[in-house]
Every structure is written in structure tokens, then in C-alpha cells.
C-alpha positions as CSV (number, residue, x, y, z in Angstrom):
1,M,0.0,-0.5,0.3
2,S,1.3,3.2,-0.7
3,R,1.7,6.3,1.1
4,E,-0.3,8.7,-0.2
5,P,1.7,12.5,-0.4
6,D,-1.1,14.6,1.4
7,E,-0.9,12.1,4.2
8,S,2.4,11.7,5.3
9,S,3.5,15.1,4.3
10,D,1.0,16.8,6.4
11,G,1.5,14.7,9.4
12,T,-1.2,12.0,9.4
13,I,0.6,9.2,9.5
14,E,2.9,10.8,12.7
15,Q,0.3,12.0,14.7
16,C,-1.7,8.4,14.3
17,V,0.8,6.7,15.1
18,D,1.2,8.7,18.6
19,E,-2.5,8.2,19.5
20,I,-2.6,4.8,18.5
21,D,0.7,4.7,20.7
22,D,-0.6,6.3,24.0
23,F,-3.6,3.9,23.4
24,I,-1.5,1.2,23.9
25,E,0.0,3.0,27.3
26,K,-3.4,2.2,28.5
27,L,-3.3,-1.4,28.3
28,D,-0.4,-2.2,30.4
29,Q,-2.4,-5.1,32.0
30,Y,-2.2,-6.7,28.8
31,S,1.5,-8.8,28.2
32,P,3.3,-8.1,24.7
33,S,2.2,-11.2,23.8
34,V,-1.9,-11.0,24.1
35,L,-1.8,-7.0,22.8
36,A,0.2,-8.3,19.5
37,L,-2.3,-11.2,18.6
38,A,-4.9,-8.7,19.5
39,L,-3.2,-5.9,16.6
40,R,-2.9,-8.7,14.5
41,A,-6.8,-9.7,14.9
42,H,-7.5,-6.3,14.0
43,L,-4.9,-5.3,11.5
44,G,-6.1,-8.5,9.9
45,S,-9.9,-7.3,9.8
46,L,-8.7,-3.5,8.7
47,L,-7.2,-5.1,6.1
48,R,-9.7,-7.4,4.6
49,A,-12.2,-4.5,4.9
50,M,-9.7,-2.6,2.9
51,V,-9.5,-5.0,0.2
52,D,-13.2,-5.7,-0.3
53,G,-14.0,-1.6,-0.6
54,H,-11.3,-1.7,-3.1
55,A,-9.5,0.8,-1.0
56,C,-6.1,-1.3,-2.1
57,S,-5.4,-4.6,-3.9
58,R,-4.9,-7.7,-2.4
59,E,-0.9,-7.2,-4.2
60,H,-1.0,-4.2,-2.0
61,V,-1.7,-6.0,1.0
62,R,0.8,-8.8,0.1
63,Q,3.4,-5.9,-0.2
64,F,2.9,-4.8,2.9
65,V,2.6,-8.0,5.1
66,L,6.0,-8.8,3.4
67,E,7.2,-5.1,4.6
68,L,5.7,-5.8,8.1
69,E,7.9,-9.1,8.5
70,H,10.7,-7.6,7.5
71,E,10.6,-4.9,9.4
72,A,10.0,-7.3,12.4
73,L,12.2,-9.5,12.2
74,G,14.8,-7.0,11.1
75,V,15.5,-8.4,7.4
76,G,16.1,-7.7,4.1
């Protein structure tokens, strides 16, 4: 999935990440593995909804997930 030029240039992504970070800090009663599984379920549903709603293609999702794997595992 490519970032729209206006989304990354005006701080939208950074602001969203900051807000998600603030929210996750409030979930400190959950272990990192529980948070990871819950976020995985949520992300999967979001990506599926984006494909179903034609906001992105299956290929965009595949590339996104591959990049996520590389970032998470420090490969590439």
C-alpha cells in the first residue's frame, strides 16, 4: 500500500501513530503477546475491509505484509 503524498507530508501518519501509542500505553495490563495477537486480528480485519471496499488491492496487502514481516524480523 502506498502512502498518499498528502497523508505523509502533513503529519497525518505521525499523528495517528502517536495516538495509537498513547492508547496502547493504557493497555499495560495485557502482556505483549496478547497485545500482538489482538492487534494482528484487528489489522487483518482492517486489511480485509480495505480490499473488500476497493481501497487497495490484494497485491498491495501482500506487499504491505511482506514489508511488515521484514520490519518485525529485522530482515531485508
